[in-house]
C-alpha positions as CSV (number, residue, x, y, z in Angstrom):
1,M,12.0,-11.8,-42.4
2,N,13.7,-11.4,-39.8
3,R,12.9,-11.7,-35.6
4,C,14.6,-11.8,-32.0
5,S,17.2,-14.8,-32.7
6,W,15.3,-17.1,-30.0
7,A,12.4,-17.2,-32.3
8,T,13.3,-19.7,-34.1
9,E,10.6,-22.2,-34.0
10,P,6.7,-22.2,-34.8
11,I,5.8,-22.3,-31.0
12,L,8.2,-19.4,-29.9
13,I,7.8,-17.3,-33.5
14,E,4.1,-17.3,-32.7
15,Y,4.4,-15.9,-28.8
16,H,6.9,-13.5,-30.2
17,D,4.5,-12.1,-32.6
18,R,1.5,-12.3,-30.8
19,E,2.1,-12.4,-27.1
20,W,5.4,-11.0,-26.0
21,G,5.1,-7.4,-24.5
22,I,0.9,-7.4,-25.0
23,P,-1.1,-7.2,-22.0
24,P,-3.3,-10.3,-21.5
25,E,-7.4,-9.6,-21.8
26,D,-8.2,-10.0,-18.5
27,D,-6.9,-11.1,-14.8
28,R,-7.1,-14.9,-16.4
29,G,-4.5,-13.7,-18.6
30,Y,-2.2,-11.9,-16.5
31,F,-2.5,-15.2,-14.1
32,E,-1.6,-17.6,-16.7
33,I,1.2,-15.5,-17.2
34,L,2.4,-15.3,-14.0
35,S,2.6,-18.8,-13.7
36,L,4.2,-19.6,-16.6
37,E,6.7,-17.9,-15.7
38,A,7.5,-19.1,-12.6
39,F,7.3,-22.4,-14.4
40,Q,10.3,-21.0,-16.6
41,A,12.6,-20.7,-13.4
42,G,15.7,-23.2,-14.4
43,L,14.6,-23.9,-17.7
44,S,13.9,-22.6,-21.3
45,W,10.6,-20.7,-22.7
46,Y,10.4,-23.4,-25.1
47,I,9.5,-26.0,-22.8
48,V,7.3,-24.0,-21.5
49,L,5.6,-23.5,-24.2
50,Q,5.5,-26.8,-25.3
51,K,3.9,-27.7,-21.8
52,R,1.4,-24.8,-22.4
53,A,-1.6,-27.2,-23.3
54,A,-1.1,-29.5,-20.8
55,L,-0.2,-27.1,-17.6
56,R,-3.6,-25.2,-19.5
57,K,-5.7,-28.3,-18.2
58,A,-3.9,-28.9,-15.3
59,F,-4.5,-25.8,-13.9
60,M,-8.1,-25.4,-15.8
61,Q,-7.5,-22.6,-17.8
62,F,-5.2,-21.1,-15.2
63,E,-8.8,-19.5,-13.7
64,P,-7.6,-18.7,-10.1
65,E,-10.7,-19.6,-8.2
66,K,-10.3,-23.1,-9.9
67,V,-6.6,-23.4,-9.3
68,L,-7.4,-23.3,-5.8
69,T,-8.7,-27.1,-5.9
70,V,-6.0,-28.7,-7.6
71,D,-4.7,-31.7,-6.6
72,I,-1.1,-31.9,-6.4
73,N,-0.2,-35.4,-5.6
74,A,-2.3,-35.9,-8.8
75,L,-0.4,-33.4,-11.1
76,L,3.1,-35.1,-9.7
77,Q,2.0,-38.1,-11.8
78,D,1.3,-36.5,-14.8
79,R,4.0,-36.9,-17.6
80,S,2.9,-33.9,-19.6
81,L,3.6,-31.4,-17.0
82,I,6.9,-29.8,-15.4
83,R,6.7,-31.9,-12.2
84,N,8.4,-30.3,-10.1
85,R,6.7,-29.6,-6.6
86,M,7.7,-26.9,-5.5
87,K,6.7,-24.9,-8.7
88,L,3.4,-26.9,-8.6
89,E,2.8,-25.7,-5.0
90,A,3.8,-22.4,-5.5
91,T,0.7,-21.8,-8.7
92,V,-1.6,-23.1,-6.4
93,H,-0.3,-21.1,-3.3
94,N,-0.4,-17.6,-5.8
95,A,-3.8,-18.1,-7.1
96,R,-5.0,-17.1,-3.4
97,V,-2.2,-14.5,-3.4
98,F,-3.6,-13.2,-6.6
99,L,-7.7,-13.1,-5.9
100,D,-6.7,-11.4,-2.8
101,L,-5.1,-8.5,-5.0
102,V,-7.8,-9.0,-7.4
103,T,-10.2,-8.3,-4.8
104,E,-8.3,-5.4,-3.7
105,Y,-7.8,-3.5,-6.7
106,G,-10.4,-4.2,-9.5
107,S,-8.0,-6.1,-11.5
108,F,-4.6,-7.3,-11.4
109,E,-3.8,-4.4,-13.9
110,K,-5.0,-2.2,-11.8
111,Y,-2.7,-3.4,-9.0
112,L,0.6,-3.9,-11.5
113,R,0.1,-0.4,-12.3
114,N,1.0,0.5,-8.9
115,L,4.0,-1.7,-8.7
116,P,7.7,0.0,-9.3
117,D,8.8,-0.4,-13.4
118,D,11.9,-1.7,-11.8
119,P,11.8,-5.7,-11.0
120,K,14.5,-5.8,-8.6
121,L,12.0,-3.6,-6.3
122,A,9.0,-5.3,-7.5
123,S,9.6,-9.1,-6.4
124,K,10.7,-7.6,-3.0
125,I,7.2,-6.8,-3.1
126,F,5.5,-9.3,-4.5
127,K,7.4,-12.0,-2.0
128,R,5.9,-9.7,1.3
129,Q,2.7,-9.9,-0.2
130,G,2.8,-13.3,-0.6
131,F,4.0,-14.9,-4.3
132,K,6.2,-17.3,-4.8
133,F,8.6,-18.3,-7.5
134,L,8.7,-14.5,-8.6
135,G,12.5,-13.2,-7.8
136,P,14.2,-10.3,-10.0
137,V,14.9,-12.4,-13.0
138,V,11.1,-13.9,-13.0
139,T,9.8,-10.6,-12.2
140,E,11.4,-9.2,-15.3
141,S,10.3,-11.8,-17.7
142,F,6.8,-10.9,-16.9
143,F,7.2,-7.5,-16.9
144,Q,8.1,-8.0,-20.5
145,A,5.5,-10.3,-21.4
146,V,2.9,-8.1,-20.3
147,G,4.0,-5.3,-21.3
148,K,4.7,-3.9,-18.1
149,I,8.8,-2.6,-19.4
150,K,9.1,-2.8,-23.2
151,P,10.7,-6.7,-24.7
152,P,14.3,-6.1,-25.4
153,H,13.9,-7.1,-29.1
154,E,17.2,-7.4,-30.6
155,D,18.3,-4.6,-33.3
156,V,17.6,-6.8,-36.3
157,C,14.1,-7.5,-35.1
158,L,10.9,-6.5,-37.0
159,L,8.9,-5.3,-34.0
160,K,12.2,-3.0,-32.5
161,E,11.2,-0.4,-34.5
162,R,7.1,-0.3,-34.3
163,E,5.9,2.1,-31.9
164,D,5.2,1.1,-28.6
165,E,1.4,2.1,-29.0
166,D,1.2,0.3,-32.2
167,Y,3.2,-2.6,-30.1
168,Q,0.9,-2.6,-26.9
169,T,-2.8,-2.6,-28.7
170,N,-2.0,-4.4,-32.5
171,R,-2.6,-8.1,-31.6
172,E,-3.6,-8.8,-35.3
173,V,-0.5,-8.0,-37.3
174,D,-0.3,-9.5,-39.9
175,F,3.4,-10.6,-40.5
176,T,3.1,-12.4,-43.8
177,N,4.3,-9.5,-46.1
178,C,6.9,-8.5,-43.7
């Protein structure tokens, strides 16, 4: 079965096939992907996915309300995490901004619909609203990850030709016969 060339390891294949480009089901899911994308800055997505379980535990399943209570100094001692103080602090800071937007718009998905699809413009809006570590490249990756803009599947990828509607809504595609 052909996939994008970066989907070479089981953890990357699972992400590629089941998550990339599919909107999260709830605000917690949006905050998790937003945070993971910020952690990726300067790293590979493979490393971030390898650390995902530890990050979920450290950030209490990325429940934004709980993230506000995280002790950054304790996290800096945890070798299972990406121990970058600025990224850890940004995650806690972004939880506050995220919650404020959810309060204002009713959900993060509703807020996201109001943003332009252009990652450069959207990253400027993110910055004005107080988000950290969400420059244009991270914003573009986030938009692709959550399906705001279609991810760039390679021509040989089995997902390249799927119709947009099917791609966005079908989370349980059986890839075994492809």
